[in-house]
N, C-alpha and C positions, 0 to 999 in steps of 0.2 A: 328044322334049325333046333338045336337045343336050346332050353332056357336060359337067358342071359343072365348072369349074377355078376355082383361086384367081384367076386373071388376069381371069376374066369377073366373078367377084364384086366385085374391087376396081374394075373398071371401072363396074359398078353403083353402088357405094359413092362414086364420083368425082362422081356426079350429085346426091348429097344435100348440101345447104347446110345447114350451122349457121346460125340464125337470128341469133345472137349474134355470130359472128366474121365472117359473112359468106362464109366459105370451106368448101369441100366437105370432106367426113370424111377422103379420103384424103391430099390435099396438107396438110392440118393436122395429119397424123400420130397422127389420133385411133383408127386401125384397130389395135388391138393384136393381134388374132387371127383367123384364118378356118379353120374346118375343114368339111369335107364328110363326112357320115355317110349313104351312099346318096343319097336325094333330099332330105335335110335339111341346111339350111345354118346354121352355128352361127357368129355374128359377135361379138366381144368388142370394145367400143369403150371407149377410156380418154380423157376429156375432160381438159383442162387448167385446168379450173375447175369449181367446185360448181355443180350444177344439178339437184338431185334434182326439183324441181317441174316439169323440162323432159323429164325422161327419158321419160315415156309418150309425149309428142308427137315426140320425136326417133325413138323406138322404131317409131312409126306411119309416120314418114316412112321409115324404111329398110325396113320390111315392105311398105310401099306399092310402093316403087322395085323389089324383088324380085319382087313379085307381078306386076307389069307385064312383067317379063321372063320370066315363066312358072314363077317359084319359089315356090310355095304354102306349102312348110314350112320354116320358120326359127325358132330360136331368138336372139334379141337380149339381148345383157347389157350394161348401161352402167356405168361406174364413173367417179371422177374421183380425180386425183392432182394436188395441189396444189405448184408449185415457188414458190421464191424467184426474184425478178426483178430485174434490174440497177437501180442506183440512180445518183445524181449522183456523179461521181468524187470520191474522196478522202474519203469518208464511210464510217464503219465500220458494219457490221450492228449491229442492236439484238438482244442475248440475248433469246431465246424468242419472236422476231417473224420471220415470213417476208416479210410485204410491208406496207407502209405506204401508205396511200391518203389524201391531204389532201382535205378538202371545203372548198371556199372560196366566197366572193363578194367582189365589188368593194366594195358597200355593205351596210348593215344593212337588217333589214325584209323581206329576201326568201324567209325560211324555210329558211335555209341548216342551222340545227340540228335542226330538224324533220326537213329530209331526211336529214342524216346520221345520226339515231339509227334512223329507218325503213331507211336502206340497211344499217346493221350488223346489224339485226335480220333482214333480208332475206336476207343472205348467210349467217347463221346457220340460217334455216329451208332453205336450200339445202344444208346439210350441213358448213358451214365452221365452224372455231373462230375467234371474233370478239372483238376489242377495240375500246373506243370511248375515245379520249383528248380530254377536253373542254380545247382548248389556249386559250379565252377567257379569261385571266385577270382582266380588268376586268370581264366581265359573263357567268360561268359559269352555263348553264342545264340541262347534262346530267342532274345529281344530281336537278333537281325532275322533269325529262322522264322519268327512268327510275323515278321513284317511290321513290328512296332517299336523299333529302335529308337524313335524320335519321342516315343511317350514316356510320361513321367507318372508315377504312383500318386494318386490323390491322398489327401489326408481324411481319415475318417472322424466322426464324432468324438471317438475316445481317444484320439491322438495317435492312433495307429494308422498304417498306410493298408489302402484299398488295393487289391490285386489289379493288376492291368487286364482288360479283357482282350483277347486276341483270338479271332476264330473260334469264339464261344468259350475258349478256356479262360480260366482264372490263372494268370501267370505271374510269377516275381523272380527278379534277378537283380545281381548287384549291377548289371549292365543298364538297369533302368534309372541307376542313381549316380553313373559316374559317365564321363566321355568314352566313347567306343576305343579310341585311340590312347587312352590314359592307361599306363602300366600300373598294376595293382603291387606296390612294392611294400608288402606287407608281409611280417614274420606269423608263424603258426597261430599264436593265440590271437591275433587278430582276425585271421581268416576264420578261425572257428566261433569267435564271437559275433561276426559279420553273418555267417550262417545261421546262427540261433537268432540273431534279431529279423532276418529276413523271413524266416519260418514263423517265430512266435510273435511277432509285431505286425504281421499282416492279418487283416480280418476276412479269414476264408469263410466263404458262405455255401455251406450244406453241401461239402465235397464228398462224393462217394470213393474216388480214388485220387490221390495225389501221385503223380509220377514226379520224382526226384532225379533229375540229370545229375550224376556224380562226375566230378573230375576223374580221370584215370588214376590208376594206383592204388594204393593202400597206406595213404598218409593221414594227416590230422583231419581231413574233412571227413573220412570215412569212419575213423575212431570216434569223432563227434556224433555222427549218425548213430552209430551202434550203441552209444553210452546214454545220449540225451533226446533222440528223436524217436517215438513210437513206430518201428517199422514192422510190417505185415509179412515182408517178402521182399526178395531180391531178383533181379533178372542179370545175368550176364552175357554181355554182348561180345563176339570175338569173329576174327576171320579165321579161315580153315588152316592157315599157314602155322608151322610148329611154333615159331617165335611169338607169335600171338598167342599161341594156346598155353604156352608155358606161363605167360603173365595173367592170362585168365583164370587159370587154375590157383594162381595165389590170391586172385579176388575172390574166387568161390572159397578158398579155404579161410579166408579171412571172416567172411560171413558166418561160415559154420563154427568157427572159434567165438563169436559173440552171439550165438544161439540166434541167427536171423534165418529163417528158412529160405531154400535157394527155390524159386518157382520154376527155374529152367534156364536154357541155354539157347541163345540166337546165334546162328551162323550168318554174318553178314558179308556181302562181297562174294558170294558163294560160286556164282557163276557169271561170266560176261558173254554177252550174245551181241555180235557186231550189228550195228544199227544199219550197214551197207549190205552186208552178204548173210547175214544170220547165223554166221559160224560160231558154234558155242565153244567157249574156252575157259578152263578152270585156272585162272590166272595165279591164285593165291593157294592152289591145291584142292584137295577133294575131302570131303567127309570129317575134317577134324572137328568141327563142333560136336557133329552126332557121336564120335569116338568119344570125346570128352565127356558127354552126357551119360552114355553108357559105363564109362569107368567110373564116373563120379555118383552113378545110381541116382541121377536126377532126370527130369524132362529135357527131352529135345523140342524145343518150342517150333523150330522151323528155320529156313534157310532164305535169305533175300539176295537179289542178283546184284551184281556191279553195274549200275545202268546209269546213263549221263543225266537222264531227266530227274532221278531222285536226288542227285547233288545240286542240278540248277534249279529245281523247285525250291529247296530251303534257301538258297541264295538268293532268289528273288522274294523270299517271304512268304511263299505259298506252297507248304509242305504237300506232297503227293496226294495224301489222305484228303486235304482239305479241297487241293486244286481238281482232283478227278476222283471222287469216291468210288466210281465204278471201275477203274482200270484194273488190270490184272494185279500190278505191285499194290495198289491201294487194298485189294481182297487179300492180298498175303499179308500183308500187316493187320488186317481186320482179324484174319484167321489165328494170327500169332496172339492178338490182344487177347481174344476171347479165351484162347489156352491159357494165359498167364493168369486172368481172374477166375476162371473156371478151376484151374488148380489151387488158387486161394482159398477158393468156396469149400475145398474139401478139408480146410484146417478148422481149428477149433474157433468158435464164435468167441466174442468178449463176454465175459461173465458180467451182469449188472452188479452196482454196487451194493444191492441190498437182494438177499434171498427171496424166492417166491414163498409165499404164505398161502397155504392152502386151509379154507374153512370150511368143515363138514358139518 
C-alpha cells in the first residue's frame, strides 16, 4: 500500500458528498482534523448543523470511501457546531437566540402549523436547543398541538415571561395568555405589538434555532417579522394543488422583497395511502411543490403524506415526531429539518461586533 498522507486522505474526503448540503466534506470545511497512526486513519468531522440521526450514515460513507482506496482501518468521529447566521439588514439580534427560521404559507389549511411543530421537534432530536414561537395571534394552535394549552407562562426575575416547556421545546403563544375559545378582536397595530411582546419579553434560554409559526398570508404579522425580527431564513409550506401554489408563490415573493433568504419549499399532503387497502392517491395533485421550487430556483426540501395519524397526533397534543421518533413519517420530518438547517449553514455567519486583531 502506498504511504498514507494527509493530502491523500483529504482527496478521498473531497469525494464524500453531504446529502443535506449537496457539497463535499472538504470544500464545506467539515474536516476538522486528520491524523495517521501507522495504518489507522483518524478523521474528525465538524458539521455546521445538528444531525445526530445522520451520523451513522455519514460515517459509513466515509469508511466506504477510505476502504475503496485501500484504507481498512479508520476511526471517524462526527460532531456539530451551530453558528449564528446573517439576518436582514438593520435588525438587532434577539438575546438568547442564535437563529430564527420562519415557517410560512400563502393560505390556510395546508398543514403549516403541524409542519412547524414537527420540524421543531425534529431539530431537537438532532441535538439542537429549539424554541417554537406561535405568531398566529388570531388563531393560535401550538398550545393545543404541544399538549400544554392549560399552562401559563411563569414570570422571570426580570419581570419578563419564561417560555412554556413542552416536549423539551421552549414555546410561547398568545394562546397561553387568553382562553382558547376567546376571539382576538384586534386591529393590525395591536396584533403586531402583541407579537413583538411575545418575542421580546420572553427570556429565551440559549436557543440554537427558533421556529416561528406564521399565520397564513402576507399581512401585518409577516411585515412586522421582516422589519423588526432578525430572521435568518424562511420555509414555505404548500400543497400540490394549483390554488395553494399561487398563494405560496406570493409568500415566497414577499420574503424575497424584504431580503429574507428562502431555505426551501415543503410539499405537504403530497399523497394519500388508504389505511385499509394501501391504495395510493394524489388527492391534491402531483409535484406542484417541486415545480414551484424549480421555477423559483430554490430548494425542494421534501414531500409529506396526507396521513390520518399526523392530524390525530397534534390534536392529542403529542406530535408525530415526539410520539414515535422512529416512524416513517417522523424520519421524513427529520430529513426535511436537516435539509433546512444544512441549507442555512451555507449562508454567511454573523460577523462579531469587534474585528479580529492579530498580533505578530
